[in-house]
C-alpha angles and dihedrals in degrees: 000000000000123000112182116225091241091054100055125021136176115298093015116122134238135189113211115194121209088013095179093062123095094263092044094053092049091047091053092053093049093046091050088051088054091049093240126157106251129213120176145183127214137174102242145007094263090061092045090055090049090058092048093050098039104036102019092235109165112252090232089065095055115088140179115277095193098068137032091253089104089075095062092040093051093047090051091051093047096042091248096306102107125209134299095232133026119195099200128200098155128097141196116024091350089062089061091047089053091051089055090056093067114109123220110290088014130122142212125222114212131188136228096270091069091053094050092046090050092235116190131214128209110253098214091069089067087075115108092036099291117160142178132216127205120219124204108163091177092062091042091055092050099042102031108026092161091059089050091051091051091051092050091050090050091052091050089052091054089050095048090052092050097246094122133029134201114282114270137228096034092197139008109156098181089063112005114233126162125348125346109219122192111207113204113209120229092249125048088215089073092063117098113231122216121186113232124215116253127209112243113241121203123203119257093199095057138054135237127215117219116191106209102342097148098101124090093277093047093048091052091050092047092052091050091049091053091048087053096052108278111143104171123052127175119196120200103195141152088230095039091210096291096142122096090243092055093046091052089049092051089052090054091051092047090050085061091055094261119140111220127200122185117198119194110225151081127275087222089068116078089200092058092049092051089052090052092048091046092053094068124101096187131050118285109241103175148002131215114195104202101153115141134174123175125202103161115194141141106273095238090053097040116117122223093244090056089054093049094045090058101037100042099067092051102035104031091030094054091048089051092051090048094050094044094050107027091108093047117094103236130186090212143356104202122190122196109217133165138244084241087076090058104043104008130236132230113261093010105091090129093049093043091051093051091051093046087057090056091054090053094044090063089061091048093055091047090057085059091050089246124137118256139149137168136207120206101209124204129199111317115214103198108025138030137033098331094046089055092049108057095187091056092055091055091052093049093048092052090055089059094247116164112232126204133205137237095268093057090051094050092048089051091051090052090052093046093051090050090051095043097099114077114245095225140009092249096047107139102178133055094234106172093359092083111068128182120193131190100020096154145099132239090206131054110268091237092054108118090222092056105105101172109144093222100051091101095038108125090220089065096054091111090060090068090060095055120106101233114200106200096178112118121206113211115195112231094332098151094040093051094045091051090048093050090050089053091049091051089055096043118011090184091078086077087073090069113097094220091058091054086050091051092051092048091048093052091051088050091052089050091054092045091055089056098047110058098195094065110104101169133049113271118256115234089238093053115121112240092225091053089053090055100258108155133165092281095048089047089059090056089048089051091052091049089048092055094044100044104028099029090228135124122236132157126234088240092055090051092053091046092053087080100198139039090244091058090051088055091052092049090051092047093050091046092053090046092054093044097051097040095052107117094210093052093234121149109249120220107235091199136354106306112254114233 
């Protein structure tokens, strides 16, 4: 950082935002060298104490950088005058608050982020000879290298004379202060390697056959596939999508440039499968076998037809798909099984047997060097058969069954597709191609009310030794609920700027809780993609949105919002519409996601 002598002199004042960052620490040293009066902002109390201990800055001159409260605090400290120089690193509404801190004849220095984000400044503040200066050191280095060299030499001169010191601390990841330095070891072998998750991409020039796939679970998977590039879906179904719900769902997919074909038939019929395969005009790239029929009954009382009705779609149907497509080069052949095939379930011997067959069939296809994988799915809490049958959910919960959400399922599908191709020609076991999700209990296994059928299964002995933390952290639950209740009573409170800020902050905390590498609170101007929000995270945001705000929003709408600030505005407008509707109906903010 370079502050010319004519820009800041002794006894003049400066406000340094984010003062515990690398730029802030250097700025403090240079301003102390100039003899200036220093005011700062930081993100938490630990950083404030660091400035007090290291630079002897009075605590009364250290303000909060995460809200606009620093404006009132600064004006109080300066008797309403402001400061001669503001070194800004904030954006959005906080940029305007910083601009209001500039004293007459003062100036504000702003960085490149404000230019790129097309930040705007109020014109009336320019009265009394206020000014602002933009800084883009990258452009200065490219276009005026001699000036850059002069500045570096000047900094070295300050260092040699003891006016400035190296930035300290060089790392503190729990609460970032100072400069983060990455030290590369001499040998690459010393680096720890962590595998990163990859977003599954489906081919737009091929088609995918989904057997069944028109229930809640299938609709969620279809939507995700389209978001990840799929443009041709074929449904083989006994209903063939004739219902109004299915037709509306097809319209949503087609609105996203996906061509949908519904074939009336049963997977148990080879003739129906051949019709489905013959209806395609592009190569078939993958198959999802999602057929499911339930006929629960005590085994001794089970009729033969109930056994066949359940087993045939999974056993005969899977054989038919295999025979019809064994000469087709597929990217994946994914079978949807159940946890009942792994640990059993009372009254479901037919269903458990059918799913056990699917697990074995994966190994069989691998011996033929053909792709195959299987997911043993547990109880789903927000989509699928149980979610559509409220009484069933209550029964499952009372047993102590652990339920999983849509995001866990989609991540498992990504993993199963990746592991679908056998590793070697002689591979005899499914290895990572057989995935089980949700094998857990919400109650201690020694709880008398725990009725899980596998709690005494010797294969699950290790589970008893796990330390299960059942505490659930809910981000801002009480605050949000109280806020929503206030909005319901008086929707006009949404007109207040601070309430929009509150809503945006709570959404940011929700996102932060889902993305583990975020250390600091998200800025309203932060791009969602830069923060790590992908299609899977957006589904979790959508679920939070429904649960906490009582509004509908699609994962696609979340991604298209662009920034956290825009999400806050969408939420505010949705709440306004919902609570000003005279008929009390719940408006749909965007097209309801399946």
